[in-house]
GUMILO-866239 format. One record per residue: x, y, z of N, C-alpha, C, CB in turn; residue number from 0. Coordinates in pm, whole numbers. Each point is the difference from the previous one (the first is absolute). Glycine has a CB too. Example, Ala and Ser with C-alpha at 12.3 -4.5 7.8 and 13.67 -1.06 7.14 Angstrom:
{{1319 -569 780} {-89 119 0} {90 120 0} {-189 -117 125} 0},
{{154 222 -197} {82 119 6} {-77 109 73} {118 -63 -215} 1},
END
This chain:
{{1224 1071 2032} {-104 72 -50} {95 83 -70} {-201 -17 170} 0},
{{298 98 -84} {76 110 -52} {89 -31 -120} {-8 83 226} 1},
{{27 -202 -259} {51 -7 -125} {-43 17 -107} {78 -94 90} 2},
{{-231 -7 -93} {-92 34 -83} {-26 115 -16} {-65 -164 34} 3},
{{60 251 65} {-48 134 -27} {120 105 -81} {-165 -44 233} 4},
{{264 -19 -221} {115 62 -85} {-1 -21 -106} {116 -3 129} 5},
{{-154 -130 -168} {-23 -37 -141} {-100 71 -91} {63 -198 91} 6},
{{-185 193 -6} {-114 36 -70} {-2 172 -17} {-128 -234 100} 7},
{{183 321 -11} {-9 154 -2} {62 44 -118} {4 28 239} 8},
{{80 -85 -311} {12 62 -144} {-103 -20 -78} {210 -25 3} 9},
{{-272 -54 -2} {-137 -60 -50} {-99 132 -24} {27 -247 149} 10},
{{-63 289 11} {-84 88 7} {49 124 -46} {-95 -121 160} 11},
{{269 169 -164} {41 109 -17} {-28 53 -129} {145 -53 159} 12},
{{-133 -52 -247} {0 -9 -164} {-141 48 -15} {171 -214 -63} 13},
{{-269 134 119} {-159 52 -30} {-18 148 32} {-100 -232 65} 14},
{{152 268 61} {-40 118 37} {71 129 -90} {-44 -126 239} 15},
{{146 77 -271} {92 93 -99} {-84 8 -124} {244 -75 84} 16},
{{-301 -19 -144} {-99 34 -86} {-115 74 10} {82 -157 -44} 17},
{{-152 132 152} {-121 44 44} {61 146 37} {-133 -242 87} 18},
{{210 295 -52} {47 144 57} {13 58 -138} {143 -50 240} 19},
{{-56 -23 -328} {32 95 -120} {-104 19 -107} {224 -67 35} 20},
{{-351 -29 -6} {-118 38 -54} {-67 101 42} {-6 -184 -40} 21},
{{-9 200 178} {-73 69 73} {65 135 7} {-87 -199 114} 22},
{{225 214 -135} {44 143 1} {27 20 -161} {116 9 266} 23},
{{-159 -45 -351} {4 33 -129} {150 -15 -72} {-204 152 67} 24},
{{284 -210 0} {106 -29 -59} {-8 -97 -136} {83 46 238} 25},
{{-160 -139 -223} {-42 -103 -117} {-140 38 -42} {140 -203 92} 26},
{{-143 213 -224} {-174 1 -48} {-81 -117 -16} {58 175 -123} 27},
{{-174 -178 88} {-111 -116 -10} {51 -62 -93} {-202 93 63} 28},
{{282 -98 -170} {46 -94 -79} {144 -84 42} {-134 153 -166} 29},
{{164 -131 304} {112 -48 39} {-19 -137 53} {77 222 35} 30},
{{-182 -270 21} {-33 -124 42} {45 -127 -130} {-212 140 166} 31},
{{142 -85 -281} {-8 -119 -104} {135 1 -68} {-260 17 -48} 32},
{{306 117 38} {144 10 -94} {141 -83 76} {-95 275 -94} 33},
{{60 -262 238} {94 -45 109} {-18 -159 9} {-16 237 140} 34},
{{-92 -275 -143} {-54 -165 -42} {61 -25 -104} {-219 -7 69} 35},
{{198 70 -204} {59 -57 -104} {153 6 -21} {-213 42 -79} 36},
{{279 38 136} {130 -30 51} {33 -109 24} {-5 159 69} 37},
{{-69 -196 59} {30 -158 70} {-47 -97 -68} {-14 69 205} 38},
{{-100 -71 -278} {-49 -112 -96} {131 -18 -121} {-299 73 42} 39},
{{316 37 -94} {73 -55 -152} {162 10 28} {-207 109 -186} 40},
{{215 -51 281} {164 36 15} {48 -63 136} {-15 243 -130} 41},
{{-14 -213 249} {77 -37 114} {-32 -151 58} {4 260 49} 42},
{{-128 -286 -51} {-43 -125 31} {42 -118 -105} {-188 130 118} 43},
{{201 -112 -254} {30 -107 -91} {178 -3 8} {-251 40 -174} 44},
{{305 59 226} {148 18 46} {25 -100 128} {6 269 -83} 45},
{{-86 -260 143} {1 -73 114} {-16 -160 35} {-66 217 17} 46},
{{-68 -229 -107} {-31 -153 -50} {113 -58 -56} {-224 45 -54} 47},
{{280 3 -67} {136 -49 -82} {79 17 74} {-31 42 -196} 48},
{{87 11 290} {132 -8 94} {-59 -136 80} {95 297 36} 49},
{{-173 -312 41} {-51 -118 121} {40 -127 -73} {-232 122 116} 50},
{{172 -141 -241} {2 -127 -72} {108 -8 -53} {-202 -16 -38} 51},
{{263 122 -46} {142 -24 -59} {81 -63 109} {-8 202 -159} 52},
{{5 -164 301} {127 -10 102} {-57 -134 76} {85 291 44} 53},
{{-198 -331 -34} {-22 -110 55} {50 -114 -45} {-155 104 53} 54},
{{230 -189 46} {74 -125 -18} {-134 -122 30} {284 115 93} 55},
{{-231 -216 -146} {-100 -116 -20} {-2 -68 137} {48 -41 -262} 56},
{{56 41 364} {31 -50 125} {-78 63 88} {211 -53 -54} 57},
{{-248 197 27} {-84 78 65} {-156 -10 10} {184 113 -55} 58},
{{-212 -156 -99} {-135 8 -23} {-84 -125 30} {67 163 -162} 59},
{{8 -246 105} {-36 -140 18} {10 -52 135} {69 -27 -217} 60},
{{-229 69 278} {11 -62 154} {-182 -39 -20} {245 187 187} 61},
{{-278 -309 -244} {-129 -54 -31} {-108 11 90} {120 -133 -114} 62},
{{-64 118 213} {-125 -43 141} {-10 182 31} {101 -319 168} 63},
{{9 417 -125} {-32 146 -6} {-63 53 -87} {152 15 88} 64},
{{-144 -34 -220} {-52 53 -138} {-150 -65 15} {248 5 -168} 65},
{{-262 -119 191} {-150 -46 11} {-102 68 115} {106 -227 -84} 66},
{{-47 246 178} {-45 48 154} {-46 146 -57} {192 -141 201} 67},
{{-98 217 -202} {7 147 -24} {-119 37 -130} {294 4 84} 68},
{{-269 -64 -209} {-77 6 -114} {-160 -45 22} {231 -44 -125} 69},
{{-218 -72 187} {-148 -30 19} {-89 55 88} {74 -168 -62} 70},
{{0 248 147} {-69 91 133} {-28 131 -99} {159 -89 266} 71},
{{-63 152 -335} {-69 120 -82} {-92 -16 -96} {176 87 30} 72},
{{-136 -215 -130} {-111 4 -108} {-157 -28 63} {194 -94 -180} 73},
{{-174 -5 292} {-155 -48 66} {-47 133 30} {44 -241 124} 74},
{{22 335 -63} {-83 116 67} {-32 90 -140} {133 9 276} 75},
{{-32 2 -338} {-37 86 -133} {-130 -67 -85} {274 71 -24} 76},
{{-263 -195 36} {-118 -84 -123} {-132 23 82} {161 -234 -116} 77},
{{-147 188 243} {-136 -3 83} {-65 160 -12} {100 -208 194} 78},
{{0 316 -165} {-54 161 16} {-75 17 -141} {219 118 161} 79},
{{-136 -172 -288} {-69 42 -121} {-143 -85 -15} {245 58 -116} 80},
{{-259 -168 139} {-111 -51 -21} {-112 50 99} {133 -184 -97} 81},
{{-92 234 229} {-123 64 71} {-14 149 -52} {32 -151 223} 82},
{{67 189 -269} {-47 156 -50} {-86 -31 -128} {231 145 82} 83},
{{-198 -245 -158} {-92 -8 -130} {-122 -25 29} {156 -74 -126} 84},
{{-197 24 207} {-160 -35 64} {-37 90 26} {6 -169 88} 85},
{{54 313 -74} {-87 99 31} {4 104 -82} {11 -63 199} 86},
{{26 -26 -331} {-11 52 -135} {71 113 -22} {-197 -86 -14} 87},
{{346 106 43} {98 154 -16} {72 -89 -153} {89 144 342} 88},
{{-23 -29 -403} {80 -58 -140} {96 -87 44} {-16 198 -140} 89},
{{70 -284 74} {94 -118 14} {128 93 -5} {-140 -225 -124} 90},
{{184 327 78} {115 86 56} {-16 56 143} {36 66 -234} 91},
{{-136 -16 272} {5 56 124} {-3 -132 116} {-125 240 -106} 92},
{{58 -365 75} {14 -114 78} {156 -47 33} {-232 -60 -106} 93},
{{289 104 -66} {138 -96 60} {102 135 81} {13 -233 -255} 94},
{{-55 344 235} {87 70 39} {-23 0 174} {15 135 -255} 95},
{{-166 -166 305} {-30 -18 116} {79 -141 78} {-227 140 -86} 96},
{{241 -232 -16} {78 -117 27} {132 38 34} {-130 -130 -144} 97},
{{201 200 82} {116 39 19} {8 96 149} {30 -25 -281} 98},
{{-129 98 333} {1 52 94} {-9 -91 111} {-68 175 -119} 99},
{{-3 -293 109} {25 -87 108} {84 -109 34} {-166 70 -20} 100},
{{261 -73 -109} {105 -125 2} {163 59 -39} {-219 -188 -93} 101},
{{220 337 66} {118 46 -76} {91 49 112} {-124 67 -225} 102},
{{198 -136 281} {73 40 128} {109 104 -25} {-43 -230 93} 103},
{{77 329 -18} {109 71 -41} {157 -46 52} {-190 183 -10} 104},
{{204 -308 -77} {113 -79 2} {144 94 -11} {-162 -199 -108} 105},
{{154 251 13} {113 82 -77} {48 124 98} {-113 -58 -254} 106},
{{31 129 314} {-1 90 51} {23 14 194} {-133 22 -257} 107},
{{87 -88 288} {12 -8 164} {45 -148 31} {-202 183 55} 108},
{{177 -295 -157} {24 -133 20} {152 -50 19} {-213 -13 -128} 109},
{{308 83 64} {141 -19 -16} {27 54 155} {51 35 -295} 110},
{{-30 66 336} {35 46 108} {-62 -73 99} {43 197 -94} 111},
{{-163 -219 120} {-62 -13 81} {20 -164 59} {-140 215 -104} 112},
{{165 -323 6} {77 -98 16} {126 -27 73} {-112 7 -163} 113},
{{214 90 103} {110 -5 55} {-2 54 158} {86 16 -247} 114},
{{-178 80 268} {-9 4 145} {-69 -94 86} {19 200 -58} 115},
{{-112 -271 9} {-79 -81 81} {26 -160 -25} {-172 200 -2} 116},
{{253 -235 -101} {102 -139 -30} {87 9 -15} {-89 -88 -69} 117},
{{137 153 5} {156 23 -48} {33 -33 -133} {65 -49 212} 118},
{{60 71 -270} {16 14 -148} {-19 -130 -52} {155 187 8} 119},
{{-169 -304 47} {-17 -112 -64} {-150 -12 -76} {176 -92 177} 120},
{{-245 188 -105} {-144 -18 -86} {-16 95 -110} {-116 -72 201} 121},
{{234 160 -287} {-10 90 -87} {-7 -82 -123} {111 181 132} 122},
{{-82 -297 -125} {-15 -123 -119} {-156 -12 -55} {200 -154 128} 123},
{{-273 112 -14} {-130 -44 14} {-93 148 -25} {75 -226 182} 124},
{{-29 341 -139} {-92 129 -22} {45 13 -140} {-19 133 245} 125},
{{133 -159 -319} {-1 41 -130} {-92 -114 -96} {251 130 51} 126},
{{-286 -230 9} {-81 -110 -69} {-146 81 -16} {137 -239 116} 127},
{{-155 268 17} {-153 75 52} {2 112 -119} {-4 -24 315} 128},
{{102 124 -290} {-12 102 -72} {-27 -25 -150} {136 95 171} 129},
{{-75 -231 -226} {-20 10 -173} {-127 -77 13} {263 -6 -136} 130},
{{-336 -76 230} {-130 -51 -40} {-83 107 -8} {28 -207 95} 131},
{{-52 323 28} {-54 93 -20} {3 116 -114} {13 -91 202} 132},
{{132 128 -242} {-37 98 -75} {6 -103 -175} {115 254 208} 133},
{{-98 -339 -176} {10 -59 -146} {-146 -68 -48} {271 -57 47} 134},
{{-275 -82 27} {-109 -74 -5} {-160 66 41} {201 -174 44} 135},
{{-213 228 64} {-80 74 65} {-57 102 -57} {105 -66 147} 136},
{{-15 131 -188} {-5 160 -92} {-37 -53 -155} {227 156 150} 137},
{{-160 -253 -183} {-41 -16 -135} {-134 -80 -22} {243 15 -49} 138},
{{-271 -91 144} {-163 -64 12} {-83 131 -10} {40 -224 179} 139},
{{-32 313 -115} {-120 121 46} {16 68 -146} {29 62 310} 140},
{{102 -27 -365} {8 69 -99} {-92 -70 -138} {243 88 121} 141},
{{-213 -248 -156} {-101 -68 -82} {-109 18 46} {121 -146 -64} 142},
{{-192 147 173} {-156 7 41} {-18 151 -55} {-22 -175 243} 143},
{{84 257 -227} {-30 137 -6} {-15 12 -170} {141 90 249} 144},
{{-64 -112 -286} {16 21 -195} {-114 -110 -35} {313 51 -60} 145},
{{-355 -173 110} {-107 -82 -34} {-136 93 19} {139 -229 74} 146},
{{-146 277 38} {-105 112 30} {-25 107 -72} {44 -52 178} 147},
{{58 125 -212} {-1 99 -90} {-36 -25 -127} {142 77 124} 148},
{{-120 -188 -176} {-3 -16 -142} {-129 -76 -29} {258 2 -25} 149},
{{-338 -69 149} {-125 -44 -37} {-108 130 -15} {64 -238 125} 150},
{{-20 375 -98} {-98 102 -18} {9 5 -137} {12 131 208} 151},
{{65 -123 -296} {32 20 -149} {-63 -134 -82} {241 148 58} 152},
{{-292 -233 -18} {-75 -125 -79} {99 -87 12} {-147 104 -172} 153},
{{88 -238 123} {73 -139 17} {88 -22 -111} {-186 -101 118} 154},
{{160 184 -243} {94 -38 -84} {117 32 -15} {-145 -21 -68} 155},
{{262 -75 65} {136 13 -18} {64 79 157} {-42 18 -309} 156},
{{-21 -120 411} {3 39 109} {158 -45 45} {-281 -8 30} 157},
{{310 -93 -34} {79 -96 37} {160 83 -67} {-221 -246 -4} 158},
{{180 265 -129} {112 59 -83} {17 151 73} {-59 -144 -253} 159},
{{-20 220 288} {3 158 79} {83 -11 99} {-224 71 -31} 160},
{{190 -172 131} {32 -22 143} {161 -37 -35} {-264 -95 121} 161},
{{305 -16 -181} {140 -29 -20} {92 120 -62} {-86 -240 -30} 162},
{{23 323 -72} {59 114 -28} {34 111 94} {-100 -70 -176} 163},
{{-17 67 252} {-4 102 119} {120 -63 136} {-313 68 -72} 164},
{{313 -173 61} {93 -81 136} {133 23 -57} {-162 -219 90} 165},
{{166 188 -213} {155 8 -62} {65 160 13} {-70 -207 -195} 166},
{{6 270 192} {44 169 6} {-2 44 147} {-115 65 -235} 167},
{{61 -143 334} {-13 61 115} {160 -8 84} {-289 -67 -7} 168},
{{357 144 71} {117 -12 20} {19 -50 124} {39 154 -147} 169},
{{-148 -178 253} {31 -52 92} {-30 -162 -12} {-26 233 108} 170},
{{-1 -290 -221} {42 -128 -16} {78 -54 -120} {-180 -11 132} 171},
{{228 116 -213} {112 -11 -89} {147 16 70} {-166 90 -179} 172},
{{158 -5 261} {141 -13 110} {10 -107 76} {1 214 32} 173},
{{-69 -297 29} {59 -81 76} {21 -142 -111} {-113 124 253} 174},
{{45 -138 -338} {42 -86 -103} {126 22 -83} {-224 -29 2} 175},
{{268 153 -17} {129 0 -72} {70 16 99} {-41 79 -207} 176},
{{56 -53 339} {85 -36 124} {62 -130 16} {-139 141 97} 177},
{{9 -236 -137} {33 -169 21} {93 -6 -104} {-227 -118 82} 178},
{{239 176 -173} {101 -34 -119} {150 13 50} {-172 93 -181} 179},
{{221 -24 246} {134 40 52} {24 -116 61} {-10 241 31} 180},
{{-40 -310 86} {68 -97 67} {-12 -156 -64} {-42 164 206} 181},
{{-57 -177 -308} {-11 -75 -112} {144 -38 -119} {-255 118 54} 182},
{{248 16 -82} {122 1 -130} {130 4 90} {-135 157 -214} 183},
{{162 -118 337} {119 8 57} {108 108 -21} {-62 -212 -4} 184},
{{-14 306 -63} {54 133 -43} {-6 102 130} {-88 -43 -261} 185},
{{172 101 281} {-18 88 99} {-3 153 -20} {93 -183 100} 186},
{{-178 277 -4} {-13 121 -25} {111 72 -10} {-180 -26 85} 187},
{{169 153 -159} {124 88 -16} {-11 100 149} {2 3 -317} 188},
{{110 20 337} {-4 110 129} {-82 94 -2} {196 -22 25} 189},
{{-190 108 -137} {-58 101 -37} {-158 -32 32} {198 60 -174} 190},
{{-214 -163 88} {-169 -41 -16} {-49 -15 144} {15 -146 -235} 191},
{{78 64 325} {-32 -26 135} {-22 106 96} {113 -177 -47} 192},
{{-17 281 28} {-41 141 73} {-111 46 -59} {215 70 53} 193},
{{-260 -42 -162} {-131 36 -71} {-77 -74 92} {56 34 -254} 194},
{{-125 -185 244} {-77 -43 42} {-10 -19 160} {7 -64 -229} 195},
{{92 94 283} {-5 36 161} {-71 150 20} {243 -144 50} 196},
{{-202 222 -95} {-39 147 -16} {-149 29 -23} {225 32 -93} 197},
{{-242 -93 6} {-143 10 -79} {-116 -92 85} {134 24 -259} 198},
{{-90 -171 307} {-82 -55 56} {-4 66 186} {41 -221 -222} 199},
{{59 268 257} {-32 56 129} {-98 93 8} {200 -40 46} 200},
{{-235 98 -173} {-95 102 23} {-143 -27 0} {163 119 -85} 201},
{{-198 -265 76} {-105 -75 -33} {-122 21 104} {170 -163 -112} 202},
{{-129 121 243} {-81 14 100} {16 125 74} {-3 -229 3} 203},
{{77 321 1} {3 126 68} {-92 97 -101} {255 -45 125} 204},
{{-283 36 -254} {-50 89 -104} {-146 -60 9} {227 52 -166} 205},
{{-265 -174 201} {-105 -57 8} {-82 36 132} {113 -164 -150} 206},
{{-29 170 219} {-49 20 187} {-6 181 -27} {182 -255 198} 207},
{{-121 343 -262} {-65 135 -13} {-110 35 -92} {202 50 62} 208},
{{-215 -136 -172} {-121 -27 -72} {-128 -15 83} {148 -104 -159} 209},
{{-105 -2 256} {-140 4 67} {-38 95 84} {15 -198 -16} 210},
{{100 247 89} {-29 151 49} {-46 84 -69} {139 -18 107} 211},
{{-94 55 -220} {-88 118 -104} {-155 -68 8} {226 74 -212} 212},
{{-260 -176 191} {-138 -59 -11} {-52 24 79} {26 -136 -91} 213},
{{-10 111 216} {-63 -14 130} {-40 143 23} {137 -207 93} 214},
{{-39 310 -145} {-12 169 17} {-128 33 -51} {243 63 -34} 215},
{{-286 -113 -95} {-72 68 -108} {-165 -8 82} {186 -87 -256} 216},
{{-276 198 245} {-127 -10 35} {-91 -107 -101} {40 252 102} 217},
{{-109 -340 -30} {-58 -106 -70} {-152 -18 24} {223 -102 12} 218},
{{-318 94 -86} {-150 -10 12} {-15 -142 47} {-69 173 -189} 219},
{{-52 -213 272} {-30 -124 41} {42 -42 129} {1 -38 -213} 220},
{{-28 -43 267} {33 -76 109} {79 -132 -8} {-189 108 64} 221},
{{288 -123 14} {38 -123 -8} {-67 -129 74} {183 142 -42} 222},
{{-177 -229 -22} {-84 -141 33} {93 -41 128} {-95 -98 -276} 223},
{{38 100 402} {96 -37 133} {-3 -134 12} {-43 195 133} 224},
{{-88 -270 -156} {14 -152 -28} {78 -56 -60} {-155 7 12} 225},
{{167 -5 -159} {91 -79 -73} {144 37 12} {-181 -34 -146} 226},
{{182 172 197} {151 44 29} {74 -69 100} {-66 207 -58} 227},
{{-21 -208 170} {38 -82 150} {24 -184 -28} {-189 209 157} 228},
{{128 -234 -263} {-13 -150 -43} {125 -7 -92} {-279 -36 8} 229},
{{299 122 -113} {147 -12 -35} {102 -15 102} {-63 125 -170} 230},
{{86 -33 246} {82 1 91} {31 -65 98} {-36 130 -68} 231},
{{-88 -208 107} {3 -118 58} {50 -128 -42} {-147 112 65} 232},
{{121 -102 -217} {42 -105 -72} {178 8 -13} {-262 -1 -131} 233},
{{303 94 138} {154 16 -57} {47 -7 157} {2 176 -265} 234},
{{-32 -140 384} {74 0 115} {-49 -110 84} {42 239 -17} 235},
{{-139 -318 -3} {-36 -88 95} {-12 -165 -86} {-137 230 157} 236},
{{20 -226 -272} {-15 -98 -65} {141 -62 -84} {-251 100 6} 237},
{{313 -20 -59} {135 -49 -90} {100 -46 78} {-30 157 -164} 238},
{{77 -89 272} {116 -74 101} {-72 -119 46} {128 215 98} 239},
{{-258 -221 -38} {-36 -102 68} {-6 -153 -103} {-132 201 169} 240},
{{56 -149 -287} {34 -106 -97} {135 -46 -24} {-179 82 -93} 241},
{{247 5 73} {143 -48 -28} {74 -42 129} {11 157 -200} 242},
{{-39 -143 304} {63 -54 136} {-53 -158 -3} {-9 252 156} 243},
{{-140 -286 -190} {-26 -109 2} {44 -110 -106} {-150 124 121} 244},
{{154 -47 -244} {64 -94 -77} {174 -36 -2} {-217 81 -122} 245},
{{289 39 188} {132 -53 41} {11 -100 109} {67 205 -69} 246},
{{-131 -183 156} {3 -88 123} {-76 -128 -10} {22 201 125} 247},
{{-132 -222 -205} {-97 -129 -10} {6 -75 -127} {-155 114 142} 248},
{{170 -52 -244} {17 -47 -144} {128 -21 -21} {-176 113 -82} 249},
{{245 -21 10} {141 -35 -3} {122 -21 104} {-86 101 -170} 250},
{{53 -84 304} {49 -7 101} {159 56 -34} {-185 -193 86} 251},
{{194 325 -122} {147 57 6} {50 24 136} {-38 110 -211} 252},
{{174 -129 208} {88 60 93} {-47 121 82} {159 -84 -152} 253},
{{-158 107 274} {-35 89 48} {30 154 -46} {2 -187 145} 254},
{{119 198 -156} {58 127 -85} {-104 52 -89} {233 -91 -7} 255},
{{-255 -33 -111} {-27 31 -113} {-145 41 2} {180 -142 -88} 256},
{{-228 68 192} {-148 23 20} {-31 128 84} {-34 -253 -13} 257},
{{94 275 72} {21 150 41} {24 140 -64} {64 -144 127} 258},
{{25 87 -227} {29 109 -94} {-136 9 -95} {283 -42 5} 259},
{{-342 -35 -61} {-97 0 -72} {-119 43 47} {109 -143 -90} 260},
{{-130 91 226} {-140 86 76} {26 147 -2} {-55 -189 180} 261},
{{210 215 -123} {26 165 25} {-46 41 -133} {220 18 169} 262},
{{-156 -28 -287} {-9 35 -122} {-167 35 -33} {235 -152 -50} 263},
{{-304 51 78} {-137 -17 -43} {-84 98 76} {35 -242 -55} 264},
{{9 292 162} {-48 98 109} {16 134 -13} {41 -158 130} 265},
{{31 178 -246} {44 163 -42} {-121 66 -18} {213 -44 -128} 266},
{{-192 169 134} {-131 80 -102} {-5 17 -147} {-7 129 178} 267},
{{-81 -100 -234} {-39 -15 -119} {104 126 -75} {-276 -113 67} 268},
{{339 50 -161} {130 114 -73} {-75 66 -92} {222 -138 -1} 269},
{{-151 226 -101} {-47 97 -49} {-44 -52 -183} {160 174 216} 270},
{{-134 -299 -196} {-33 -48 -158} {-140 24 -16} {171 -190 -22} 271},
{{-284 150 102} {-100 20 -21} {-28 127 -54} {-23 -157 142} 272},
{{60 262 -72} {-54 137 -15} {73 43 -141} {-33 61 279} 273},
{{142 -109 -330} {90 24 -123} {-94 -63 -113} {257 -17 123} 274},
{{-311 -87 -93} {-53 -61 -106} {-195 53 -36} {225 -225 81} 275},
{{-238 286 46} {-152 84 25} {50 115 -100} {-97 -48 295} 276},
{{183 139 -277} {36 99 -67} {31 2 -144} {54 36 202} 277},
{{-2 -148 -236} {63 -34 -134} {-103 -22 -78} {196 -93 72} 278},
{{-307 15 -29} {-104 -43 -77} {-124 67 11} {104 -191 10} 279},
{{-98 320 55} {-105 93 54} {-112 -34 68} {65 98 -155} 280},
{{-20 -183 269} {-122 -35 62} {-13 73 126} {3 -216 -104} 281},
{{-130 187 181} {-5 66 130} {108 -28 78} {-221 -3 -6} 282},
{{323 103 77} {60 -57 93} {-16 53 137} {132 -57 -171} 283},
{{-229 106 199} {-18 38 154} {-9 -122 95} {-129 207 -73} 284},
{{70 -325 36} {6 -123 59} {128 -20 30} {-179 -82 -105} 285},
{{268 52 -5} {111 -60 10} {72 93 108} {-5 -112 -245} 286},
{{32 267 228} {93 59 62} {-44 -14 165} {57 160 -228} 287},
{{-211 -176 249} {-27 11 145} {60 -135 38} {-224 157 7} 288},
{{224 -281 -79} {48 -120 74} {135 -5 25} {-166 -112 -88} 289},
{{251 173 -25} {152 25 30} {25 27 105} {38 62 -166} 290},
{{-111 105 180} {57 66 147} {-62 -62 131} {24 231 -121} 291},
{{-146 -316 108} {-45 -58 144} {71 -105 33} {-211 61 -21} 292},
{{242 -135 -119} {104 -165 57} {100 60 41} {-35 -194 -163} 293},
{{93 301 96} {141 66 48} {3 4 160} {15 161 -223} 294},
{{-123 -56 263} {-3 33 141} {-2 -132 54} {-119 223 -6} 295},
{{6 -308 13} {-53 -85 56} {139 -129 4} {-286 103 -83} 296},
{{343 -121 0} {92 -86 17} {131 15 83} {-105 -41 -193} 297},
{{111 158 248} {79 19 124} {-25 -89 92} {9 209 -32} 298},
{{-157 -185 88} {-54 -80 133} {8 -151 -54} {-185 199 107} 299},
{{149 -284 -252} {-60 -92 -29} {159 -102 19} {-251 125 -166} 300},
{{348 -72 74} {137 -13 -2} {69 -29 147} {-16 155 -210} 301},
{{-9 -57 266} {78 6 141} {-66 -105 96} {57 262 -23} 302},
{{-175 -292 1} {-78 -103 55} {68 -109 -31} {-203 101 -12} 303},
{{205 -147 -84} {54 -138 -68} {153 -29 56} {-148 45 -240} 304},
{{228 82 230} {142 -20 33} {-2 -35 148} {94 166 -180} 305},
{{-162 -103 266} {-36 22 134} {-25 -193 41} {-137 321 -31} 306},
{{61 -351 -40} {-87 -131 23} {113 -104 -41} {-268 91 -63} 307},
{{293 -83 -58} {126 -113 -31} {123 14 84} {-65 0 -239} 308},
{{119 117 251} {122 31 76} {120 -30 -104} {-110 -63 247} 309},
{{223 70 -186} {111 -26 -79} {-3 -147 -86} {121 155 182} 310},
{{-67 -174 -286} {20 -129 -92} {146 -51 -7} {-192 84 -146} 311},
END
């Protein structure tokens, strides 16, 4: 419990820093959107490019682990989107809710947590889970959001408009460009390497500060408690349970890999959904509440999981 608390405490500290900065008037009402745009257009693309450019085939190609983690998060994402669409929300909002339920905070919490709980041997699978989360799942949500937004403008030339929007989206372009580096065999210059590291390291902290800024704003209307609880339950209970079942009974992964997949699936919701909600000007109250609640409750759920499973 103490080790998990040590890892998660900086998350709350960064959210609190943003909240205080807004409440004390250090940052103005436009800071949330501007800081989020910095993350979306600069910091996160640099991080995605850096992750993909340095990924080694031997680390990535673990088909059983890829299948288990990807099916777990995509199934929860897809099911949540379908359920939300039955209540007639916009497709863009349903896609963001899908991320709320299936987007694990692998990059910010996953790496230090698996080192403490499992060991450095789990860093390779954690990299794979990061790529699946921030590229595959995130990319699918962006596609659905773009489709949903374009349908509001009529059916003609929708496909071309969506393709043009996706081609200009830095969160999709950056990992695709990063994939060219290992394929070409050309190394990244040292200066460029430092640039990517410095810029990419700002992505998660700035996104968390932006979340704190958003939470400090006075908003009208009541949060729908039922849907919020359902999304948190999907993230902290349904996704890890499904991942564990797939790892243990369907793909029969070795115990360390199964343990790693389940632990990563049990992580709280990351800041990706909030960044997209702000970027596409969608209502972010639900998203910010799910991120905050799932992060708090994950202290208990992850601790319980580690206590039951014991050392691997």
